[in-house]
C-alpha positions in Angstrom: 109.9 158.2 102.2 107.0 156.6 100.4 103.6 157.7 101.5 101.2 154.9 102.4 98.5 156.3 100.1 101.0 156.6 97.2 101.8 152.9 97.5 98.2 152.0 96.5 97.7 154.4 93.7 97.8 152.7 90.4 98.6 154.6 87.3 97.6 154.0 83.7 101.1 153.0 82.9 101.0 150.3 85.5 97.8 148.9 84.2 99.1 148.9 80.6 102.3 147.2 81.8 100.3 144.6 83.6 98.6 143.7 80.3 102.0 143.5 78.5 103.4 141.2 81.2 100.4 139.0 81.0 100.7 138.7 77.3 104.4 137.9 77.5 103.7 135.3 80.2 101.2 133.5 77.9 103.7 133.5 75.1 106.5 132.2 77.3 104.1 129.5 78.6 103.1 128.4 75.0 106.8 128.3 74.0 107.6 126.2 77.1 105.0 123.7 76.0 106.5 123.4 72.5 110.0 122.9 73.9 108.6 120.3 76.3 107.0 118.4 73.4 110.4 118.4 71.6 112.0 116.9 74.8 114.0 120.1 75.4 113.3 119.9 79.1 115.8 122.4 80.6 114.8 125.1 78.1 111.1 124.3 78.7 111.5 124.6 82.5 113.4 127.8 82.1 110.7 129.4 80.0 108.0 128.1 82.3 109.7 129.7 85.2 110.0 133.0 83.3 106.3 132.8 82.4 105.4 132.3 86.1 107.5 135.3 87.1 105.9 137.5 84.5 102.4 136.4 85.4 103.1 137.2 89.1 104.4 140.6 88.0 101.3 141.2 86.0 99.1 140.4 88.9 101.0 142.6 91.3 100.9 145.5 88.9 97.1 145.0 88.4 96.5 144.9 92.1 98.8 148.0 92.6 101.1 146.0 94.8 104.1 146.7 92.5 105.1 149.8 90.6 106.6 150.2 87.1 109.2 152.8 88.2 
């Protein structure tokens, strides 16, 4: 069973992964804007949704509320 203290310990890998997720989220967001400008709405919305998920994951990893393993 997971120890309560272990749940709030953030490792270096988690912090590095948070940065990677944030960078991917920004790229997905920029891509979704380009697709939207080209009137490719379903694809734009899909990538926007992906960028939001990755941004949330980055925040959770940064706050030690999610773990990479």
